[in-house]
C-alpha positions in Angstrom: 0.0 0.0 0.0 1.6 3.3 -1.1 1.4 6.3 1.2 1.1 9.4 -0.8 1.8 11.9 2.0 2.1 12.1 5.7 -1.6 13.1 6.3 -3.0 10.2 4.3 -0.2 7.7 5.1 0.3 8.5 8.8 -2.6 10.5 10.2 -1.8 9.8 13.8 1.6 11.4 13.3 0.3 14.3 11.2 -2.2 15.3 14.0 0.1 14.5 16.9 0.2 18.2 17.8 -3.4 17.9 19.1 -2.5 15.2 21.6 -2.2 17.6 24.5 -5.5 19.5 23.7 -8.3 17.3 25.0 -11.0 19.7 23.8 -9.9 18.9 20.2 -9.5 15.1 20.7 -12.9 14.4 19.3 -12.2 16.4 16.1 -8.9 14.6 15.7 -10.6 11.2 15.9 -13.2 12.3 13.3 -10.6 13.5 10.9 -8.4 10.4 11.3 -11.5 8.2 10.7 -12.2 10.0 7.5 -8.6 9.8 6.3 -8.4 6.1 7.2 -11.4 5.5 4.9 -9.6 7.4 2.1 -6.7 5.0 2.1 -6.2 2.5 -0.6 -7.2 -0.9 1.0 -4.5 -3.3 1.9 -4.9 -6.4 -0.3 -4.8 -9.5 1.8 -4.3 -13.3 1.3 -5.1 -15.7 4.1 -3.4 -19.1 3.9 -4.9 -21.7 6.2 -8.3 -20.0 5.9 -10.5 -23.0 7.1 -8.7 -23.7 10.4 -9.9 -22.3 13.7 -7.3 -19.5 13.6 -7.9 -18.8 9.9 -11.6 -18.4 10.4 -11.2 -16.1 13.4 -8.8 -14.0 11.3 -11.3 -13.7 8.5 -14.0 -12.5 10.9 -11.7 -9.8 12.1 -10.5 -8.8 8.7 -14.0 -8.6 7.1 -14.9 -5.8 9.5 -11.6 -4.0 9.1 -12.1 -0.7 7.2 -8.8 -0.6 5.5 -8.3 -4.1 4.1 -9.7 -6.2 1.2 -9.5 -10.0 1.3 -8.3 -11.0 -2.2 -7.4 -14.7 -1.6 -8.6 -17.4 0.9 -6.4 -20.4 0.6 -6.5 -24.0 1.9 -5.2 -27.4 0.9 -8.7 -28.9 0.6 -12.3 -27.7 -0.1 -11.2 -25.8 -3.2 -14.0 -23.7 -4.7 -16.2 -23.7 -1.6 -17.5 -20.6 0.1 -15.8 -19.7 3.4 -19.1 -19.5 5.3 -19.6 -23.2 4.7 -17.0 -23.5 7.5 -18.4 -20.8 9.8 -21.9 -19.4 9.4 -20.9 -16.3 11.4 -18.9 -15.0 8.4 -21.5 -12.9 6.7 -19.8 -11.1 3.9 -21.0 -12.5 0.6 -18.3 -11.0 -1.6 -15.4 -12.9 -0.1 -13.4 -15.0 -2.5 -13.9 -18.8 -2.8 -11.3 -21.2 -1.4 -8.3 -21.6 -3.7 -4.8 -23.0 -3.7 -1.8 -21.0 -2.5 -0.3 -21.6 -5.9 -3.0 -19.6 -7.5 -2.0 -16.3 -5.8 -0.8 -13.5 -8.0 1.7 -11.9 -5.7 1.4 -8.6 -7.5 -2.2 -8.3 -6.3 -1.5 -8.4 -2.6 0.3 -6.5 0.1 0.1 -9.0 2.9 -0.2 -12.8 3.3 -1.3 -14.2 6.7 -0.2 -17.8 7.2 -2.1 -20.0 9.7 -0.5 -23.2 8.4 1.2 -26.3 9.8 4.8 -25.7 10.9 7.3 -25.6 8.0 4.8 -24.2 5.4 5.4 -20.5 5.9 9.1 -21.0 5.5 8.5 -22.4 2.0 6.2 -19.4 1.2 8.7 -16.9 2.4 11.1 -17.9 -0.3 8.5 -17.0 -3.0 7.6 -13.6 -1.8 8.4 -10.4 -3.8 9.8 -7.5 -1.7 6.5 -5.7 -1.8 4.6 -8.4 0.2 4.8 -8.7 3.9 4.3 -12.1 5.6 2.5 -12.3 9.0 3.0 -15.8 10.2 0.9 -17.5 13.0 2.9 -20.7 13.1 6.2 -21.3 14.8 8.3 -21.0 11.6 10.1 -17.8 12.5 9.7 -17.6 16.3 13.1 -19.2 17.1 16.2 -17.3 15.9 18.4 -20.4 16.0 17.6 -22.9 13.3 19.2 -25.7 15.4 16.7 -25.0 18.2 13.9 -25.1 15.6 15.0 -28.5 14.5 15.3 -29.7 18.1 11.9 -28.6 19.2 9.9 -29.0 16.0 11.7 -32.0 14.5 12.2 -30.6 11.0 15.0 -28.7 9.3 14.4 -24.9 8.9 13.7 -24.4 5.1 14.3 -20.7 5.0 17.3 -19.9 7.2 18.3 -16.8 5.2 14.9 -15.2 5.9 15.3 -15.4 9.7 17.2 -12.2 9.8 14.3 -10.5 8.0 11.8 -11.6 10.7 10.8 -10.1 14.0 9.2 -12.0 16.9 6.3 -9.7 17.7 4.2 -9.2 20.7 2.8 -5.8 19.6 3.1 -4.2 23.1 6.9 -4.8 23.0 7.8 -4.4 19.4 5.8 -1.4 18.0 8.8 0.5 16.7 10.2 -2.6 14.9 7.2 -3.8 13.1 7.4 -1.5 10.0 11.0 -2.4 9.4 10.6 -6.2 8.9 9.3 -8.2 6.0 8.3 -11.1 8.2 6.3 -10.7 11.4 6.3 -13.8 13.5 3.3 -13.9 15.9 4.1 -15.6 19.2 2.4 -18.7 20.5 -0.8 -18.4 22.6 0.7 -19.6 25.9 3.9 -17.4 25.5 1.6 -14.4 24.8 -0.3 -14.9 28.1 3.0 -15.3 30.0 5.2 -12.6 28.5 2.8 -9.7 28.8 3.1 -9.8 32.6 6.6 -11.1 32.9 8.7 -9.3 30.3 8.5 -5.9 32.1 9.3 -7.6 35.5 12.3 -9.4 34.1 13.6 -6.4 32.3 13.5 -4.4 35.6 15.0 -7.2 37.6 12.0 -7.4 40.0 11.8 -11.2 40.1 14.1 -14.2 40.4 14.4 -15.6 36.9 15.7 -19.0 38.2 12.4 -20.0 39.6 9.5 -19.1 37.2 6.8 -21.7 37.4 3.9 -21.5 34.9 0.7 -23.6 35.0 -1.4 -22.9 31.9 -4.8 -24.2 30.9 -6.3 -24.0 27.4 -9.5 -24.8 25.6 -9.1 -27.5 23.1 -9.2 -25.2 20.0 -5.6 -24.5 20.7 -4.8 -28.0 19.5 -6.5 -27.4 16.1 -9.2 -29.4 14.3 -7.2 -32.6 14.3 -7.1 -32.8 18.1 -8.3 -36.4 18.3 -5.3 -37.4 16.2 -2.9 -35.5 18.4 -4.2 -36.7 21.8 -5.2 -40.2 22.8 -6.6 -39.2 26.3 -9.7 -41.0 27.4 -12.8 -38.7 27.8 -10.8 -35.9 26.2 -13.8 -33.5 26.1 -14.9 -34.2 29.7 -11.7 -34.1 31.6 -8.6 -32.0 32.3 -5.3 -33.4 30.8 -1.7 -32.3 31.3 0.4 -32.6 28.2 3.9 -31.7 26.9 5.1 -32.0 30.5 8.7 -30.8 30.7 9.2 -30.4 27.0 6.3 -28.3 25.5 7.5 -26.5 22.3 6.4 -23.1 23.6 9.1 -23.3 26.3 11.7 -22.6 23.6 10.4 -19.2 22.7 9.7 -18.2 26.3 13.3 -19.2 27.2 14.6 -17.3 24.2 12.8 -14.1 24.9 13.4 -14.1 28.7 17.1 -14.8 28.1 17.3 -12.0 25.6 15.7 -9.4 28.0 17.6 -10.6 31.1 20.9 -11.2 29.4 21.1 -14.4 31.5 20.3 -18.0 30.5 16.7 -18.4 31.6 14.6 -21.6 31.5 11.1 -21.7 32.8 9.1 -24.5 34.4 6.0 -24.8 32.3 3.1 -27.3 32.2 0.1 -26.8 29.9 -3.3 -28.5 30.4 -6.2 -29.1 28.0 -9.6 -28.4 29.6 -13.0 -29.3 28.3 -14.0 -25.9 26.8 -13.5 -24.6 23.3 -11.5 -21.4 23.7 -9.5 -19.4 26.3 -6.2 -19.6 28.2 -5.6 -19.0 31.8 -2.0 -19.0 33.0 -1.1 -19.0 36.7 2.5 -18.0 37.3 4.4 -18.4 40.5 7.3 -16.1 41.2 9.9 -15.1 43.8 10.1 -11.3 44.2 13.6 -9.8 44.4 15.0 -7.3 46.9 12.3 -5.1 48.4 9.7 -5.9 45.8 6.4 -7.3 47.0 3.2 -8.5 45.2 1.6 -5.1 45.7 4.7 -3.2 44.3 4.7 -5.5 41.3 0.9 -4.8 40.8 1.5 -1.0 40.9 4.5 -1.4 38.5 2.5 -3.4 35.9 -0.5 -1.1 36.2 1.8 1.9 35.3 3.7 0.0 32.7 0.7 -1.1 30.7 -1.5 2.0 31.2 -1.0 3.0 27.5 -1.4 -0.6 26.2 -5.0 -0.6 25.2 -5.4 -4.4 25.0 -3.8 -5.1 28.4 -6.0 -4.7 31.4 -4.7 -5.0 35.0 -7.4 -6.3 37.5 -7.7 -5.0 41.0 -5.0 -6.2 43.3 -5.4 -9.7 44.7 -8.5 -10.5 42.6 -9.6 -13.6 40.9 -10.1 -13.5 37.1 -11.3 -16.0 34.5 -11.3 -16.6 30.7 -14.9 -15.4 30.4 -13.7 -11.9 30.9 -11.7 -11.8 27.7 -13.5 -14.4 25.5 -14.0 -13.3 21.9 -11.8 -10.2 22.5 -8.2 -9.2 21.8 -7.6 -8.3 25.5 -5.2 -9.8 28.0 -6.3 -9.4 31.6 -3.7 -9.7 34.4 -4.2 -10.1 38.1 -1.4 -9.8 40.6 -2.0 -11.7 43.9 -0.2 -12.0 47.2 0.8 -15.4 48.7 0.8 -16.2 52.4 4.6 -16.1 52.1 5.7 -12.4 51.7 8.3 -12.8 48.9 6.1 -15.1 46.8 3.9 -13.6 44.0 1.1 -15.2 42.0 0.2 -13.7 38.7 -2.9 -14.8 36.7 -3.0 -13.9 33.0 -5.9 -14.7 30.7 -6.5 -14.4 27.0 -8.6 -15.8 24.2 -6.2 -18.2 22.5 -7.7 -17.7 19.1 -7.7 -13.9 19.2 -5.1 -12.3 21.4 -3.2 -15.5 21.2 -3.3 -15.7 17.4 -5.5 -13.9 14.9 -6.2 -10.7 16.9 -2.5 -10.2 17.7 -1.7 -10.8 14.0 -4.1 -8.0 13.0 -2.8 -5.7 15.8 0.7 -6.3 14.4 -0.5 -5.5 10.9 -2.2 -2.2 12.1 1.0 -1.0 13.7 3.3 -2.2 10.9 1.3 -0.1 8.4 0.9 2.8 10.7 -2.9 2.5 11.2 -4.8 2.9 14.4 -3.9 -0.1 16.5 -7.4 -1.1 17.4 -8.9 -1.2 13.9 -11.0 -4.3 13.3 -10.4 -5.4 16.9 -13.1 -3.5 18.9 
């Protein structure tokens, strides 16, 4: 998408001089809304359109004012309408399902990939310079291809493109997103964990040698082929631990925590599947450092995230649940005290299909193309 001038291309920046004049804020919002509607639409392809994440992504994109979906791609069901897979998708003019090989790269600005691991790497080698890749798999999350092979069991097929990618939780990478050709969206569990922990680790408020994470997810996080992946009895009527001691998401959490702390960091992490469709709730057990307490950590996180629209800090020492963020792009965090003074309990909840996947991908797109961060998401 070409930006003809600062006012059309970057309206938020152009009208930044009004930010300290509350009486004119409404006028600013109206003007920016008009300008956003004047933009040329970003042309979008979605690969993996019929999976849980792909369908959520389409529902977000179809209500986004500045995009046009040009291709919906899948390996099967070629020629079918997308609302065959989800009746909540109302737009009648969406393209029929087609193969990725049918994409004319000159006709798109962005491709979202919600595909099995390894596929986005292959696609990345075909892309012209004008097309940005926003990937929702693990293909570009790990910066060391040897680690990728260790955790995912396949060789990295696009090692040269790793340097052109950024691991992107929007709240921590806003300034980097416009600069990279490939935006790698983090996993759902790591998103729920990093939003509260990254600021604490960066500011040396917790002991990084004893981070214990207990996460619970609805079964949509395992994809549509869940029965092939898990052999648990009564899968949809029971709670099941899995990936104990070696879940793949540990690799990206270790990577990002090591990067921010400058010390080798390895978390204790156990995920569980619970008998509901969507949502993640992570309970994190920490040791506070120095004079820090649970209440000081609460005050710090509340201040740190005050300008992050999609991060909400609950009242101190309050219980929260997945129902508070379901079908939204929000992350809600609660900091709680333990009966032991230096122990801290943090609860973090997200919708795994939105803030943990499709919503975060669109949030990254909005920032990368200098649009209002919340477009399509509220």
